[in-house]
Every structure is written in C-alpha cells, then in structure tokens.
N, C-alpha and C positions, 0 to 999 in steps of 0.2 A: 666321297672324298671331301675333306674339310677345306675351308677357304685358305687355311694356312698351307696345306699341301698344294692346292692349286696355285697359290701365290708363289711358293717356292719353285714349282715346275715352270710357271710363266717367266719367272726371273731368270732361271737357268736357260730357257729357250731364248729369252731376250739377250742375255749375255753372249750366247752363241751367235745370235743374229747380228750382233755388233761386229764380230770378227768375220763372219761369213755373211756378207751383206745381201741376204735374200729376204729377211724380215726386218721390220722397223724395230731394231733391238732395244734402243734406249726407251722408246715409247712403250714397249711391252713391259719393261722393268718398272717404269713409272705407273703404268696402268695396273699392274699386279698389286702395287702398293695401295692404289685407290680401291681395288676390289677388297683387299684385306681390311682397310679402314672402314669401308662401308659395312662389311659383315661383322666387324668386331663390336662387342657390346659396350666397350669403354669409349667415351667420347674423346678421350685423350689420344685415341688411335688416329684421329684426324690431325693431330699435331705432327705425327710421323709422316702423314701424307703431305702436309704443308711443307715440311722440311724436304721431303722427296721432290716436291714440285719446284722448290727453289733450286735444288741441285739440278733437276732436269732442265729448267730454263737456262741456268748458267752453263750447263754442258752444251745445250743447243747453240747458244750464242757463241761460246768460246770455240767450239769445234769448227766454226766457219770463219770467225774473225782472225784468229791467230794464224792459221795456215794461209788464209787469203792475203794477209799482209806480207807474209814471207814470199809468196809466189809473185806478188806485184813487184816486190823489191828485186826478185830474180828475173823479172821481165816476162813472166808467163801471163798472158792476157786472158781475160774472162772468156771471150769468144772461143779461145783455144780449149778451155776447160769444158765449155758447153758442148762443143763438137765432140770432144773426147768422151764425154759422158754418153752422148748419143751412140758413138761407136761401141762403148761398153755395153749398152743395152742390146745392140745388135749382136755383139759377141756373146752375150749371155744366152741368147736364143740359138745361136749357131753351135756353140760348145757350152752346154749348161755349166753354171757356177764359175769355172776357171776362165771361160771365154770373156767374161766381163772384165777381168783384170787385163787379159791380153788385148782386148779391144780398146781399153782405156790407154794403156801404154802405147800401143801402135797408133792410136788416134792422136795423142799428143805429139809423138815423134813425127808423124807424117805432116801434121798441120804446121808444126814449128819448122820442119825441113822446107816446106813450101813457102812459108813466110820469110825465113831467114836465109835460105839457100846455102846452109852450111851444116854438114852432118854433126860436127863436134858441138856447135852451139845448140842444135836441135836436141842432141842427146843430153846436154847440160840442162836444158829446159825440162826435158822429160824426167831427169833425176830429181830436179827441184819439185816438180809436181808430185812425184811418187813419195818423196819425203813429206810433203804437205799432206798427202792422203794418209800416210802412216801416222802422222801427228794427229790428224783429225780423228782417226780410229782410236788412237791412244787416249785422247781427251774424252771421247764418247765412252770408252771402256772404263776410264777412271770415274766418270760420272755414274755409270751403271753400277760399279762396285761400291761407290759411296752411297747410292740409294739402297743397295742390298744391305750394307752395313747399318744404315739408319733403321731399316726394317728389322734386322736381327736384334738391334738394341731395343727397339720398340716391342718386339716379340718377347724378349727376355724380361723387360720391365712390366709389360702388360699381360703376358701370357697369350696363349693361342685364342682365347675367347670362346672356346667351344664348351 
C-alpha cells in the first residue's frame, strides 16, 4: 500500500471518528497528512502539512471556545459538563457506542435537575448542552474536511510521490 492510500484511509477513518466519537478523528486526519508529507519526495509537501497544522490548531481551539461561551451564556456550568462526560464514559461501557450519548444527556439532565430543582429548566440546560456538542462536532468536522481538501489540492499539485 502506498502512503497516499494509507493517508486516504486514515483520513476517512478520522472523519468517521469525528462523527462517531470512538477515535480521535481530527488528530487522525492531521496525522495522515503528516505521514504523507514525510513520505513525499517533494519538500513542498511540508507546506501542505503546515497548512493542515494551522487548520488543526484552529479547529481544536474553536471547537471548545465557541460552544463553551454559548453554554456559559445559557447557564450550563463547567462542573455539570465534566460530570456528564464521566457518565458518558460509563454509558459507553454499559451500552457500547450509543451509551455515551445517552449517558451524557442523562448526566446533564440529572445534574441540572438536582442543581435547579426544576424539570423544565433542567431540560433547557440539557438542550443547550446538546446544541453545543453538535456545534463542536460540526466545527471539528469542518476542520477535518478542510484538512482533507488541503491534502487533495497538495496531491493534485505535487502528485502522489511514488
């Protein structure tokens, strides 16, 4: 298998890993670009990797900053999210893959219900957190597709290098 094929497969697995959070998806997409640049004979392949690194770093920062601000404005506190993530991990092992989502949602709802003592307010907080998670995944997926696009343009301009 050539490094171009390995890169393409890793990128596909990475993009799937963003949507199905079992693997570090964006990291895999970025890493695949680095493997391709390392193996490519043209030194300008590293330019592709540097651009991918900038996109990766921007995606990492943005995927936490923007949803975090929105959740703070909605009144969802950081400890609530941390406990919900813990319940998501437990849920993942109890019911593989889908248990993580159920554990996260249930965790936020129960914690907010305990904190605010109002079902409607707890559900509103849960909805805000779910929207923030969806936004975070969307940002990460956008960054992943941008890295793939940069790689495809680099591949088109530089060739496969084999």
